[in-house]
C-alpha positions, -999 to +999 in steps of 0.1 A: -391+091+372-358+108+377-362+138+398-343+173+394-335+188+428-331+225+427-321+253+450-346+282+446-344+317+460-366+319+491-358+354+503-331+381+497-304+387+525-303+421+541-272+442+532-255+433+565-265+396+565-243+367+556-258+345+530-266+309+538-292+280+535-320+301+551-322+322+520-329+293+497-353+264+494-344+229+480-372+217+457-379+188+434-391+187+397-391+162+368-360+162+347-369+185+319-375+174+281-352+186+255-365+203+223-350+211+188-313+221+192-314+215+228-294+192+250-297+177+285-267+181+309-263+163+342-243+186+365-212+171+378-196+202+398-210+236+406-186+265+411-188+288+441-179+325+438-183+357+461-200+373+430-230+349+435-238+370+464-245+398+440-272+378+424-294+381+454-284+416+464-314+439+459-289+468+451-278+448+419-295+451+386-292+413+378-310+400+407-325+364+406-363+366+411-378+351+442-388+315+436-364+309+406-334+285+405-303+302+419-277+313+392-243+296+389-218+282+364-209+245+365-196+217+346-215+187+334-219+157+311-243+158+281-268+127+286-291+135+256-290+158+227-309+173+197-280+196+189-256+188+160-225+198+179-231+181+212-233+144+218-239+123+248-207+120+267-195+154+260-182+176+289-195+212+290-191+244+310-222+265+311-244+285+334-265+254+349-280+271+380-280+253+413-296+222+400-288+185+392-301+188+356-304+215+332-314+221+294-287+238+273-286+252+237-256+267+221-266+306+223-247+335+230-247+359+257-231+390+270-204+388+298-195+424+307-193+439+273-182+408+253-204+386+234-195+351+242-207+315+236-231+304+265-217+269+266-181+257+261-169+220+257-140+210+277-116+182+274-129+152+292-097+135+293-084+160+319-096+145+352-110+150+377-138+173+364-134+198+392-099+210+378-119+226+348-136+248+376-107+252+399-070+249+392-076+252+354-107+276+356-117+312+357-103+319+392-067+308+381-074+328+348-080+359+368-047+351+389-027+347+357-041+377+337-038+400+367-003+390+376+013+386+342-006+414+321-011+438+348+016+431+374+043+423+348+060+395+368+097+393+366+120+370+386+133+382+418+102+405+423+083+407+457+049+398+453+022+403+481-012+386+476-043+394+499-070+366+506-041+344+497-056+313+510-089+318+489-097+308+455-081+335+433-053+341+460-041+305+463-037+304+426-019+338+426+007+326+452+015+297+430+017+315+397+041+341+411+063+315+427+063+296+392+077+328+377+105+330+402+092+358+424+094+360+460+057+357+474+042+368+506+006+358+514-019+374+538-044+354+553-067+347+584-054+324+612-022+302+616-038+273+598-043+290+566-008+308+570+007+275+574-009+260+544+005+289+524+041+282+534+040+246+539+018+235+509+017+263+483+053+275+487+050+310+498+082+325+513+062+340+542+027+345+553+010+372+574-018+364+596-039+396+595-060+384+624-031+381+650-005+402+634-002+439+625+005+447+589+021+479+596+048+458+616+050+429+594+052+445+560+087+462+567+099+431+581+089+408+551+092+434+525+121+456+536+125+470+501+087+476+495+063+455+476+069+454+438+035+437+430+004+437+450-025+414+440-054+425+460-086+406+467-097+425+498-095+464+495-105+484+526-078+490+552-055+462+540-051+479+506-045+513+525-018+498+546+000+481+516-001+514+496+021+531+522+048+503+517+052+502+479+086+498+460+095+524+433+075+515+402+050+492+420+020+477+404-012+474+423-036+448+408-072+451+418-090+419+415-116+424+442-126+442+473-144+415+495-140+433+527-162+464+516-182+450+487-213+440+505-213+467+533-246+485+537-227+518+532-201+529+507-168+528+524-141+557+519-112+553+496-077+545+506-060+576+522-025+564+512-034+566+474-009+596+472+018+569+476+011+559+439+026+592+428+055+593+452+065+558+442+057+564+406+035+532+410+002+522+390-031+508+404-054+491+379-084+469+383-097+442+358-126+419+353-114+385+338-147+381+317-134+410+297-108+384+285-128+353+275-113+350+241-078+344+259-091+315+282-077+288+260-042+304+262-046+306+300-057+270+302-028+257+283-002+277+303-018+266+336-022+230+325+015+229+315+026+243+351+002+216+366+017+188+347+052+199+356+043+200+392+047+238+395+012+244+407-009+223+428-047+216+428-064+236+453-100+228+451-121+220+482-151+201+476-184+199+493-205+170+487-239+168+472-262+195+459-274+197+494-242+215+503-244+245+478-257+272+501-232+264+527-203+264+501-212+301+494-216+308+530-182+297+537-166+323+515-179+351+538-170+333+570-135+325+564-143+288+565-130+281+530-095+274+519-086+272+481-112+271+454-146+260+470-168+239+448-198+218+451-196+180+439-232+171+425-227+138+408-197+115+400-176+120+369-184+093+342-162+063+336-134+071+311-144+058+276-124+025+267 
């Protein structure tokens, strides 16, 4: 009998506790049977996102109950099907949970305020499969939408990216470069900063752990920051607001530095610079733009084929590593888009 290994929520982390393996339990169950209009999916790759910390945050409304399989999207292959629109061998992107096998059906769900299909087919000729969750996935879509639609990129603009060595940030740096911008990344530690300049093509990188932003920003951005793509919030955002160019755009994608603090943090004192510099600050959630995902995919895939952007997936091996993958996002151990490889890609069809 084939076994389905699953990570279930054992206990909820305290507000000031870093999430990790101690909050989950790896269990075994039989591979489920499928019913009418259902199909069985074998998980290939699981995505990892800071948002998953919110699924076990007792202050959040969509809490995963104790003892239930941890939530998470992934990419898998259909192994058996009773659904007319899905056949064995199809690749799908779906909410699979932290498990090796899942039963899916083509339902609809609400993501933010949008009614969307719960399962989407992906092009299995584009390999390896992790590209669909990484360089050509939602993190990259967030970077593209935020920079293009809200940041209004133009060649020659100075673009500053926080958490630049992370999933969204590493794609934002490359997308800005592909659009002819001058790019400065903010990251923690010389290794990450070297990766940004040597591998991803950033013009410069600021090591916030060992360098003072108040000194580095005037040096690297003497005319101010035209577009700030922010994933961090907190004091980094406050300092950048004090160094904006005239007509700058501040794009708020995340605020990881304060998002899970026990107490609400104060807002930036330098927000008045938005008035003086005639600047705009706007936040977004990429899931409000699901209908544009095919457009984003095509643009990113074109740049990928042209060599203008590089794959930035960082893979953890085996379902066993899923909790450590999530933990790494909060300890600074990750680089690029962190994913968990659950099983091997099927061989290409002849």
